[in-house]
C-alpha positions as CSV (number, residue, x, y, z in Angstrom):
1,M,113.4,111.5,107.1
2,G,114.6,108.4,105.7
3,V,113.5,104.8,106.8
4,P,115.4,104.4,110.0
5,F,117.1,101.1,110.2
6,M,120.6,99.6,109.8
7,F,121.3,97.6,106.6
8,K,122.9,94.2,107.0
9,I,123.7,91.4,104.6
10,L,123.1,87.8,105.8
11,L,123.7,84.8,103.4
12,L,122.4,81.3,103.4
13,A,124.9,78.3,103.8
14,A,122.3,76.3,101.9
15,T,119.9,76.7,99.1
16,A,116.7,76.3,100.9
17,F,115.8,79.1,103.1
18,S,114.4,76.8,105.7
19,A,117.4,74.8,106.2
20,G,120.3,77.2,105.5
21,E,122.6,78.6,108.1
22,L,122.7,82.3,108.3
23,K,125.9,84.1,108.2
24,E,126.3,88.0,108.7
25,V,128.7,89.2,106.0
26,A,128.5,92.9,106.3
27,T,126.8,95.9,108.1
28,F,126.2,99.3,106.7
29,P,125.0,101.7,109.4
30,N,124.9,104.8,107.3
31,Q,124.5,103.6,103.7
32,Q,121.6,102.2,101.8
33,V,122.3,99.1,99.7
34,T,120.1,98.2,96.9
35,G,121.8,95.4,95.3
36,V,123.7,92.2,96.3
37,A,125.4,89.6,94.1
38,V,127.4,86.5,94.9
39,S,129.8,84.7,92.5
40,K,130.1,81.1,92.2
41,N,133.0,81.0,94.5
42,G,131.2,83.1,97.2
43,R,132.6,86.7,96.4
44,V,130.0,89.2,97.5
45,F,129.5,92.5,95.8
46,V,127.0,95.2,96.7
47,N,126.2,98.5,95.3
48,F,124.9,102.0,97.0
49,P,122.7,104.4,94.8
50,R,123.8,108.0,94.9
51,W,120.6,109.1,96.9
52,S,122.3,111.7,99.3
53,D,125.1,114.2,99.4
54,E,127.1,111.8,101.6
55,H,127.5,109.2,99.0
56,G,130.9,107.4,98.7
57,I,131.5,104.1,97.0
58,S,129.0,103.0,94.2
59,V,130.1,99.4,93.8
60,A,132.1,97.3,96.3
61,E,133.2,93.9,97.0
62,I,132.9,92.9,100.5
63,V,136.3,92.0,102.0
64,D,136.7,91.0,105.5
65,G,133.4,92.6,106.2
66,Q,134.2,95.9,104.6
67,P,133.4,97.3,101.3
68,R,136.4,97.8,98.8
69,P,135.6,99.9,95.7
70,F,135.0,97.6,92.6
71,P,136.3,97.1,90.1
72,N,138.6,99.9,91.2
73,E,138.6,103.3,92.7
74,E,138.6,105.1,89.4
75,W,135.1,103.7,88.4
76,N,133.8,104.9,91.8
77,A,135.3,108.4,91.5
78,Q,133.5,111.4,90.0
79,G,134.3,111.7,86.3
80,P,132.9,111.7,82.8
81,A,129.6,109.9,83.0
82,P,130.2,107.2,80.4
83,T,133.3,106.0,82.2
84,H,132.3,106.5,85.8
85,F,129.5,105.3,88.0
86,V,126.9,108.0,88.4
87,C,124.0,106.4,90.5
88,V,124.2,102.6,90.4
89,Q,121.0,100.7,91.4
90,S,121.9,96.9,91.0
91,V,124.5,94.2,90.6
92,Y,124.0,90.8,89.2
93,V,126.2,87.7,88.5
94,D,125.3,85.8,85.4
95,A,125.3,82.0,84.9
96,N,128.8,82.5,83.5
97,D,130.1,84.2,86.5
98,F,130.4,87.7,84.9
99,L,129.4,90.8,87.3
100,W,126.9,93.0,85.6
101,I,126.4,96.5,86.9
102,L,123.2,98.8,86.2
103,D,123.7,102.3,86.2
104,P,120.4,104.3,85.8
105,A,122.5,107.5,86.1
106,S,119.8,109.4,88.1
107,P,121.1,110.9,91.3
108,K,118.7,111.2,94.0
109,M,116.2,110.2,91.3
110,Q,115.9,113.6,90.1
111,G,116.7,113.1,86.5
112,V,118.9,111.2,84.1
113,V,122.6,112.5,83.6
114,K,123.4,112.8,80.0
115,N,125.3,109.9,78.7
116,G,125.2,108.3,82.0
117,P,122.8,105.2,81.7
118,K,124.8,102.0,81.1
119,L,125.2,98.4,81.7
120,V,128.7,97.4,82.7
121,K,130.1,93.8,82.5
122,V,133.1,92.8,84.5
123,D,135.2,89.8,84.2
124,L,135.6,88.4,87.8
125,T,138.6,86.4,86.7
126,T,140.6,89.4,85.9
127,N,138.5,92.1,87.7
128,Q,138.5,94.0,84.6
129,T,135.5,95.8,82.5
130,V,135.1,93.9,79.3
131,Q,131.9,95.8,78.1
132,V,129.9,98.9,78.4
133,V,126.5,99.1,76.9
134,P,125.3,102.7,76.7
135,L,121.6,102.9,77.5
136,S,120.7,106.7,77.0
137,R,118.4,106.1,73.9
138,V,116.2,103.8,76.0
139,A,116.4,105.9,79.4
140,P,114.2,109.0,79.1
141,E,114.9,111.9,81.6
142,K,112.5,110.6,84.1
143,S,113.3,106.9,83.8
144,Y,115.0,104.8,86.6
145,L,116.6,101.6,85.3
146,N,116.2,99.4,88.3
147,D,117.1,95.7,88.0
148,V,118.7,93.4,85.4
149,R,118.9,89.7,84.6
150,V,121.0,88.2,81.7
151,D,120.2,85.3,79.6
152,T,123.8,84.0,78.7
153,N,122.5,81.5,76.2
154,A,120.7,84.1,74.2
155,N,123.2,87.0,75.0
156,V,120.5,89.1,76.1
157,A,119.8,91.5,79.2
158,F,116.4,92.3,80.6
159,I,116.0,95.6,82.6
160,T,113.0,96.9,84.6
161,D,112.5,100.7,84.4
162,S,110.7,101.7,87.7
163,G,110.7,105.3,86.7
164,T,108.6,105.5,83.5
165,A,107.4,101.9,83.3
166,A,108.9,99.5,80.8
167,I,111.0,96.4,80.1
168,V,114.4,97.1,78.2
169,V,115.9,94.4,76.2
170,V,119.4,94.6,75.4
171,D,121.1,92.5,72.5
172,L,124.5,92.3,74.2
173,H,126.2,91.0,71.1
174,K,125.2,94.1,69.0
175,G,124.8,96.4,71.9
176,N,121.4,97.4,70.9
177,A,118.7,98.2,73.3
178,R,114.8,98.5,73.0
179,R,112.1,99.8,75.2
180,L,109.2,97.3,75.4
181,L,105.9,97.1,77.1
182,D,106.3,100.9,77.6
183,K,103.5,101.9,80.1
184,H,101.8,98.7,79.7
185,T,99.5,97.9,82.3
186,S,101.8,95.2,83.6
187,T,104.7,97.6,84.0
188,R,102.9,100.4,85.7
189,A,102.2,100.9,89.2
190,E,98.6,100.4,90.6
191,P,97.7,104.0,91.6
192,E,95.2,103.2,94.3
193,L,97.8,101.4,96.2
194,K,99.3,102.9,99.4
195,L,102.3,101.4,101.1
196,N,102.5,101.0,104.7
197,V,105.6,99.8,106.5
198,D,105.8,99.3,110.3
199,G,102.8,101.4,110.8
200,H,103.8,104.3,108.5
201,E,102.4,105.3,105.2
202,L,105.3,105.8,102.8
203,R,105.4,109.0,100.9
204,D,107.9,110.8,98.5
205,E,109.5,113.8,98.9
206,S,106.6,115.8,97.8
207,G,104.4,114.2,100.4
208,K,102.6,112.0,97.9
209,P,102.2,108.2,97.9
210,P,105.1,107.0,95.7
211,Q,104.3,105.5,92.3
212,I,107.1,103.0,91.6
213,N,106.7,101.0,88.5
214,S,108.2,97.7,87.2
215,D,110.9,97.1,89.7
216,G,111.7,93.6,90.8
217,I,112.6,91.1,88.1
218,A,113.6,87.4,87.9
219,L,114.6,85.0,85.0
220,D,113.7,81.4,84.7
221,A,116.1,80.7,81.7
222,Q,115.3,77.0,81.6
223,R,111.8,77.6,80.8
224,G,112.1,80.8,79.1
225,Y,109.9,83.0,81.5
226,L,110.7,86.7,82.6
227,Y,108.8,87.6,85.8
228,Y,108.5,91.3,87.0
229,H,106.6,93.3,89.5
230,A,105.8,97.0,90.3
231,L,107.0,98.0,93.5
232,T,103.7,99.8,94.3
233,G,101.6,97.0,92.9
234,R,100.3,93.7,93.9
235,A,100.2,91.7,90.6
236,L,103.1,89.4,89.4
237,Y,103.5,89.3,85.8
238,R,105.5,87.1,83.4
239,I,106.1,86.7,79.7
240,K,108.0,84.3,77.4
241,T,111.5,85.6,76.7
242,Q,111.0,84.7,72.9
243,Y,108.5,87.4,72.5
244,L,110.8,89.9,74.1
245,E,113.6,88.9,72.0
246,N,111.6,89.2,68.7
247,P,111.9,92.7,67.2
248,G,109.3,92.2,64.6
249,L,106.5,91.6,67.3
250,P,103.9,94.6,67.1
251,P,103.6,96.2,70.6
252,A,99.8,95.2,70.8
253,E,100.7,91.6,70.1
254,L,103.5,91.6,72.5
255,G,101.2,93.0,75.3
256,S,98.9,90.1,74.7
257,K,101.5,87.5,75.4
258,V,101.9,89.0,79.2
259,E,100.5,86.6,81.9
260,K,99.2,87.7,85.3
261,I,100.4,85.1,87.7
262,I,99.2,85.9,90.9
263,E,98.8,88.7,93.5
264,T,101.2,89.3,96.2
265,G,101.8,92.2,98.6
266,P,103.9,95.1,97.2
267,A,107.1,93.8,96.3
268,D,110.7,95.1,95.7
269,G,113.5,92.8,95.0
270,M,112.9,89.1,93.5
271,L,115.3,86.2,93.0
272,E,114.8,83.1,90.9
273,A,116.0,79.8,92.0
274,S,117.6,77.1,89.9
275,D,114.3,75.1,90.0
276,G,112.5,78.0,88.3
277,S,110.8,79.1,91.6
278,I,110.8,82.8,92.6
279,Y,111.5,84.4,96.0
280,I,109.7,87.7,96.4
281,T,110.2,90.3,99.0
282,Q,107.0,91.5,100.8
283,I,107.5,95.2,102.1
284,E,104.5,95.6,104.1
285,E,105.0,92.2,105.9
286,N,108.7,92.5,106.4
287,A,109.0,88.9,104.7
288,I,109.7,86.9,101.8
289,V,107.3,84.6,99.8
290,H,108.2,81.7,97.7
291,L,106.3,81.0,94.6
292,D,106.2,77.6,92.9
293,P,105.1,78.5,89.3
294,A,104.1,75.0,88.6
295,S,101.5,74.8,91.2
296,G,100.8,78.4,91.6
297,Q,101.4,77.9,95.4
298,L,102.5,81.1,97.1
299,R,104.2,80.3,100.6
300,R,105.3,82.8,103.2
301,L,108.6,82.2,104.6
302,S,109.5,83.1,108.3
303,W,111.4,86.2,108.6
304,T,111.9,88.2,112.0
305,T,113.4,91.7,111.2
306,R,113.4,94.0,108.2
307,S,117.0,94.7,108.8
308,I,117.8,91.5,107.0
309,L,118.6,91.9,103.3
310,P,118.6,88.4,101.7
311,L,120.0,89.2,98.3
312,A,117.0,91.6,97.6
313,E,116.4,95.2,97.9
314,I,114.5,97.3,100.5
315,G,112.2,100.1,99.2
316,R,113.4,103.6,98.5
317,A,110.6,106.0,99.6
318,S,110.6,108.3,102.5
319,C,108.9,107.3,105.6
320,R,106.6,110.0,107.0
321,E,104.3,110.0,110.2
Protein backbone atom coordinates (compact mmCIF):
# COMPACT_ATOMS: atom_id res chain seq x y z
CA MET A 1 0.00 0.00 0.00
CA GLY A 2 1.05 3.61 -0.34
CA VAL A 3 2.52 5.63 2.49
CA PRO A 4 -0.53 6.49 4.64
CA PHE A 5 -0.52 10.17 5.43
CA MET A 6 -2.19 13.40 4.35
CA PHE A 7 -0.21 15.88 2.31
CA LYS A 8 -0.25 19.50 3.39
CA ILE A 9 1.55 22.60 2.23
CA LEU A 10 2.71 25.01 4.90
CA LEU A 11 4.66 28.13 3.98
CA LEU A 12 6.86 30.32 6.11
CA ALA A 13 6.11 34.01 6.45
CA ALA A 14 9.80 34.75 7.06
CA THR A 15 13.00 33.50 5.45
CA ALA A 16 14.36 31.79 8.56
CA PHE A 17 12.77 28.46 9.47
CA SER A 18 13.34 29.18 13.14
CA ALA A 19 11.54 32.54 13.15
CA GLY A 20 8.88 32.37 10.47
CA GLU A 21 5.18 31.95 11.06
CA LEU A 22 3.66 28.85 9.48
CA LYS A 23 0.53 29.21 7.41
CA GLU A 24 -1.41 26.28 5.98
CA VAL A 25 -2.09 26.93 2.31
CA ALA A 26 -3.67 23.70 1.06
CA THR A 27 -4.40 20.09 2.00
CA PHE A 28 -4.44 17.10 -0.35
CA PRO A 29 -6.12 14.12 1.35
CA ASN A 30 -5.94 11.78 -1.64
CA GLN A 31 -3.19 13.11 -3.89
CA GLN A 32 0.58 12.97 -3.68
CA VAL A 33 2.25 16.28 -4.39
CA THR A 34 5.93 16.21 -5.37
CA GLY A 35 6.61 19.81 -6.28
CA VAL A 36 5.86 23.20 -4.76
CA ALA A 37 6.90 26.58 -6.16
CA VAL A 38 6.16 30.12 -5.00
CA SER A 39 6.32 33.23 -7.19
CA LYS A 40 7.70 36.58 -6.06
CA ASN A 41 4.22 37.88 -5.27
CA GLY A 42 3.26 34.74 -3.33
CA ARG A 43 1.39 32.68 -5.91
CA VAL A 44 1.67 28.99 -5.04
CA PHE A 45 1.99 26.23 -7.64
CA VAL A 46 2.02 22.47 -7.12
CA ASN A 47 2.20 19.36 -9.23
CA PHE A 48 0.83 15.84 -8.92
CA PRO A 49 2.61 13.01 -10.80
CA ARG A 50 0.58 10.40 -12.63
CA TRP A 51 1.28 7.55 -10.23
CA SER A 52 -2.20 6.05 -10.06
CA ASP A 53 -5.31 5.46 -12.14
CA GLU A 54 -7.12 8.12 -10.09
CA HIS A 55 -4.85 10.89 -11.32
CA GLY A 56 -6.53 14.20 -12.17
CA ILE A 57 -4.72 17.54 -12.36
CA SER A 58 -1.00 17.51 -13.19
CA VAL A 59 -0.11 21.15 -12.44
CA ALA A 60 -2.18 23.54 -10.39
CA GLU A 61 -2.17 26.98 -8.84
CA ILE A 62 -3.55 27.10 -5.31
CA VAL A 63 -6.44 29.57 -5.27
CA ASP A 64 -8.40 29.99 -2.03
CA GLY A 65 -6.94 26.72 -0.79
CA GLN A 66 -8.01 24.74 -3.86
CA PRO A 67 -5.95 23.47 -6.84
CA ARG A 68 -6.84 25.14 -10.14
CA PRO A 69 -5.45 23.59 -13.38
CA PHE A 70 -2.47 25.59 -14.60
CA PRO A 71 -1.64 27.10 -17.03
CA ASN A 72 -5.03 25.86 -18.28
CA GLU A 73 -7.24 22.79 -18.47
CA GLU A 74 -6.00 21.88 -21.95
CA TRP A 75 -2.43 21.25 -20.80
CA ASN A 76 -3.81 19.09 -17.98
CA ALA A 77 -6.12 17.07 -20.21
CA GLN A 78 -5.08 13.87 -21.94
CA GLY A 79 -3.76 14.47 -25.42
CA PRO A 80 -0.61 14.31 -27.60
CA ALA A 81 2.42 13.91 -25.35
CA PRO A 82 4.44 16.86 -26.71
CA THR A 83 1.65 19.37 -25.96
CA HIS A 84 0.04 17.88 -22.85
CA PHE A 85 1.33 16.93 -19.41
CA VAL A 86 2.01 13.20 -19.10
CA CYS A 87 3.50 12.74 -15.62
CA VAL A 88 4.82 15.95 -14.08
CA GLN A 89 7.41 15.58 -11.32
CA SER A 90 8.39 19.12 -10.34
CA VAL A 91 7.69 22.84 -10.65
CA TYR A 92 10.19 25.66 -10.10
CA VAL A 93 10.08 29.47 -10.17
CA ASP A 94 13.32 31.04 -11.41
CA ALA A 95 14.97 34.31 -10.45
CA ASN A 96 13.06 36.13 -13.20
CA ASP A 97 9.72 34.82 -11.88
CA PHE A 98 9.02 32.35 -14.69
CA LEU A 99 7.51 28.98 -13.81
CA TRP A 100 9.27 25.89 -15.12
CA ILE A 101 7.43 22.55 -15.28
CA LEU A 102 9.40 19.31 -15.61
CA ASP A 103 7.60 16.38 -17.19
CA PRO A 104 9.59 13.10 -17.17
CA ALA A 105 6.60 11.50 -18.93
CA SER A 106 6.83 8.14 -17.16
CA PRO A 107 3.37 7.29 -15.75
CA LYS A 108 3.60 5.08 -12.65
CA MET A 109 7.36 5.06 -13.35
CA GLN A 110 6.80 2.25 -15.84
CA GLY A 111 8.61 3.73 -18.82
CA VAL A 112 8.94 6.95 -20.75
CA VAL A 113 6.14 7.84 -23.18
CA LYS A 114 7.45 8.58 -26.67
CA ASN A 115 8.02 12.31 -27.24
CA GLY A 116 6.72 13.01 -23.74
CA PRO A 117 9.73 14.26 -21.70
CA LYS A 118 9.87 18.05 -21.73
CA LEU A 119 10.60 21.22 -19.84
CA VAL A 120 7.84 23.83 -20.05
CA LYS A 121 8.32 27.54 -19.32
CA VAL A 122 5.32 29.68 -18.35
CA ASP A 123 5.24 33.49 -18.17
CA LEU A 124 3.48 34.28 -14.89
CA THR A 125 2.53 37.78 -16.04
CA THR A 126 0.35 36.34 -18.83
CA ASN A 127 -0.04 32.70 -17.65
CA GLN A 128 0.97 31.64 -21.15
CA THR A 129 3.42 28.93 -22.19
CA VAL A 130 6.40 30.62 -23.83
CA GLN A 131 8.82 27.71 -24.34
CA VAL A 132 8.71 23.93 -24.53
CA VAL A 133 12.05 22.13 -24.59
CA PRO A 134 11.81 18.48 -25.78
CA LEU A 135 13.97 16.14 -23.68
CA SER A 136 13.39 12.76 -25.33
CA ARG A 137 16.99 12.52 -26.56
CA VAL A 138 18.33 12.66 -23.01
CA ALA A 139 15.58 10.59 -21.37
CA PRO A 140 16.09 6.83 -21.88
CA GLU A 141 13.12 4.51 -21.41
CA LYS A 142 13.91 3.83 -17.74
CA SER A 143 14.83 7.41 -16.91
CA TYR A 144 12.86 9.59 -14.53
CA LEU A 145 13.76 13.26 -14.81
CA ASN A 146 13.22 14.44 -11.28
CA ASP A 147 13.96 18.02 -10.37
CA VAL A 148 15.14 21.20 -12.07
CA ARG A 149 17.00 24.42 -11.37
CA VAL A 150 17.54 27.29 -13.81
CA ASP A 151 20.53 29.63 -13.97
CA THR A 152 18.90 32.71 -15.50
CA ASN A 153 22.24 34.46 -16.06
CA ALA A 154 23.65 31.60 -18.12
CA ASN A 155 20.23 30.62 -19.55
CA VAL A 156 20.88 27.01 -18.58
CA ALA A 157 18.72 24.43 -16.80
CA PHE A 158 20.03 21.58 -14.66
CA ILE A 159 17.95 18.41 -14.17
CA THR A 160 18.51 15.29 -12.09
CA ASP A 161 17.64 11.86 -13.47
CA SER A 162 16.67 9.60 -10.58
CA GLY A 163 15.85 6.68 -12.86
CA THR A 164 19.08 6.10 -14.76
CA ALA A 165 21.50 8.35 -12.81
CA ALA A 166 22.69 11.49 -14.55
CA ILE A 167 22.62 15.27 -14.60
CA VAL A 168 20.94 16.73 -17.68
CA VAL A 169 22.14 20.18 -18.75
CA VAL A 170 19.89 22.19 -21.07
CA ASP A 171 21.01 25.16 -23.15
CA LEU A 172 17.72 27.08 -23.03
CA HIS A 173 18.78 29.48 -25.77
CA LYS A 174 19.46 26.71 -28.29
CA GLY A 175 17.09 24.13 -26.82
CA ASN A 176 19.88 21.55 -26.70
CA ALA A 177 20.24 19.07 -23.85
CA ARG A 178 23.16 16.83 -22.79
CA ARG A 179 23.40 13.92 -20.32
CA LEU A 180 26.40 14.35 -18.03
CA LEU A 181 27.86 12.35 -15.13
CA ASP A 182 25.90 9.43 -16.56
CA LYS A 183 26.04 6.61 -13.96
CA HIS A 184 28.84 8.43 -12.18
CA THR A 185 29.34 7.51 -8.53
CA SER A 186 27.90 10.85 -7.48
CA THR A 187 24.64 10.40 -9.38
CA ARG A 188 24.04 6.73 -8.47
CA ALA A 189 22.16 5.37 -5.48
CA GLU A 190 24.17 3.66 -2.75
CA PRO A 191 23.11 -0.01 -3.21
CA GLU A 192 23.69 -1.09 0.38
CA LEU A 193 21.35 1.56 1.80
CA LYS A 194 17.85 0.56 2.90
CA LEU A 195 15.28 3.24 3.73
CA ASN A 196 13.34 3.05 6.96
CA VAL A 197 10.52 5.49 7.64
CA ASP A 198 8.38 5.42 10.79
CA GLY A 199 9.61 1.92 11.59
CA HIS A 200 8.88 0.52 8.12
CA GLU A 201 11.39 -0.52 5.50
CA LEU A 202 10.49 1.00 2.15
CA ARG A 203 10.27 -1.37 -0.79
CA ASP A 204 9.31 -0.98 -4.43
CA GLU A 205 6.46 -2.78 -6.19
CA SER A 206 8.61 -5.87 -6.66
CA GLY A 207 9.30 -6.06 -2.94
CA LYS A 208 12.93 -4.93 -3.23
CA PRO A 209 14.55 -1.92 -1.53
CA PRO A 210 14.23 1.02 -3.96
CA GLN A 211 17.29 2.31 -5.78
CA ILE A 212 16.57 5.98 -6.47
CA ASN A 213 19.48 7.86 -7.99
CA SER A 214 20.24 11.60 -8.28
CA ASP A 215 17.11 13.29 -6.98
CA GLY A 216 17.28 16.46 -4.90
CA ILE A 217 19.01 19.44 -6.50
CA ALA A 218 19.93 22.97 -5.44
CA LEU A 219 21.68 25.83 -7.24
CA ASP A 220 23.92 28.41 -5.62
CA ALA A 221 23.97 30.75 -8.61
CA GLN A 222 26.08 33.42 -6.87
CA ARG A 223 28.99 31.06 -6.21
CA GLY A 224 28.35 28.88 -9.25
CA TYR A 225 27.70 25.53 -7.56
CA LEU A 226 25.14 22.85 -8.32
CA TYR A 227 24.35 20.54 -5.39
CA TYR A 228 22.69 17.13 -5.80
CA HIS A 229 21.88 14.04 -3.74
CA ALA A 230 20.65 10.52 -4.50
CA LEU A 231 17.45 9.71 -2.63
CA THR A 232 18.78 6.31 -1.55
CA GLY A 233 22.14 7.71 -0.59
CA ARG A 234 23.85 9.64 2.16
CA ALA A 235 26.44 11.67 0.27
CA LEU A 236 25.82 15.25 -0.83
CA TYR A 237 27.80 16.30 -3.90
CA ARG A 238 28.43 19.54 -5.72
CA ILE A 239 30.15 20.70 -8.89
CA LYS A 240 30.92 24.08 -10.40
CA THR A 241 28.33 24.91 -13.02
CA GLN A 242 31.06 26.19 -15.34
CA TYR A 243 32.23 22.60 -15.79
CA LEU A 244 28.73 21.34 -16.58
CA GLU A 245 28.28 24.14 -19.10
CA ASN A 246 31.53 23.31 -20.94
CA PRO A 247 30.63 20.91 -23.79
CA GLY A 248 34.30 20.29 -24.56
CA LEU A 249 35.13 18.79 -21.17
CA PRO A 250 35.76 15.00 -21.45
CA PRO A 251 33.58 12.80 -19.16
CA ALA A 252 36.52 11.64 -17.04
CA GLU A 253 37.73 15.18 -16.46
CA LEU A 254 34.20 16.34 -15.65
CA GLY A 255 33.87 13.54 -13.10
CA SER A 256 37.09 14.66 -11.41
CA LYS A 257 35.52 18.06 -10.76
CA VAL A 258 32.79 16.61 -8.52
CA GLU A 259 33.18 17.33 -4.80
CA LYS A 260 31.72 15.20 -2.02
CA ILE A 261 30.64 17.73 0.60
CA ILE A 262 29.16 15.85 3.53
CA GLU A 263 27.09 12.80 4.47
CA THR A 264 23.51 13.37 5.53
CA GLY A 265 20.62 10.99 5.95
CA PRO A 266 18.76 9.82 2.82
CA ALA A 267 17.40 12.98 1.20
CA ASP A 268 14.64 13.81 -1.25
CA GLY A 269 13.88 17.48 -1.94
CA MET A 270 16.42 20.24 -1.42
CA LEU A 271 16.10 24.01 -1.48
CA GLU A 272 18.72 26.72 -1.86
CA ALA A 273 18.61 29.95 0.15
CA SER A 274 19.69 33.38 -1.08
CA ASP A 275 22.86 33.20 1.03
CA GLY A 276 23.99 30.00 -0.69
CA SER A 277 23.06 27.68 2.17
CA ILE A 278 21.04 24.54 1.50
CA TYR A 279 17.98 23.04 3.17
CA ILE A 280 17.80 19.25 2.83
CA THR A 281 14.91 16.94 3.70
CA GLN A 282 15.74 13.95 5.89
CA ILE A 283 13.35 11.12 5.04
CA GLU A 284 14.22 8.76 7.88
CA GLU A 285 14.14 11.47 10.54
CA ASN A 286 11.00 13.30 9.35
CA ALA A 287 13.12 16.42 9.50
CA ILE A 288 15.03 19.10 7.63
CA VAL A 289 18.70 19.95 7.99
CA HIS A 290 20.46 23.17 7.07
CA LEU A 291 23.92 23.16 5.51
CA ASP A 292 26.25 26.14 5.67
CA PRO A 293 28.70 25.34 2.83
CA ALA A 294 31.22 27.91 4.08
CA SER A 295 31.70 26.22 7.45
CA GLY A 296 30.52 22.73 6.50
CA GLN A 297 28.18 22.81 9.49
CA LEU A 298 25.05 20.69 9.25
CA ARG A 299 22.26 21.77 11.61
CA ARG A 300 19.06 19.84 12.25
CA LEU A 301 15.90 21.94 12.30
CA SER A 302 12.97 21.14 14.53
CA TRP A 303 10.09 19.55 12.68
CA THR A 304 7.27 17.68 14.32
CA THR A 305 5.27 15.83 11.67
CA ARG A 306 6.02 14.28 8.33
CA SER A 307 2.66 15.49 6.98
CA ILE A 308 4.28 18.92 6.61
CA LEU A 309 5.84 19.51 3.20
CA PRO A 310 7.89 22.74 3.32
CA LEU A 311 8.64 23.47 -0.33
CA ALA A 312 10.16 20.05 -0.86
CA GLU A 313 9.24 16.51 -1.81
CA ILE A 314 8.33 13.34 0.07
CA GLY A 315 9.63 9.92 -1.07
CA ARG A 316 7.82 7.87 -3.67
CA ALA A 317 8.40 4.24 -2.68
CA SER A 318 5.75 1.94 -1.27
CA CYS A 319 5.75 1.29 2.46
CA ARG A 320 5.49 -2.35 3.52
CA GLU A 321 5.41 -4.09 6.87
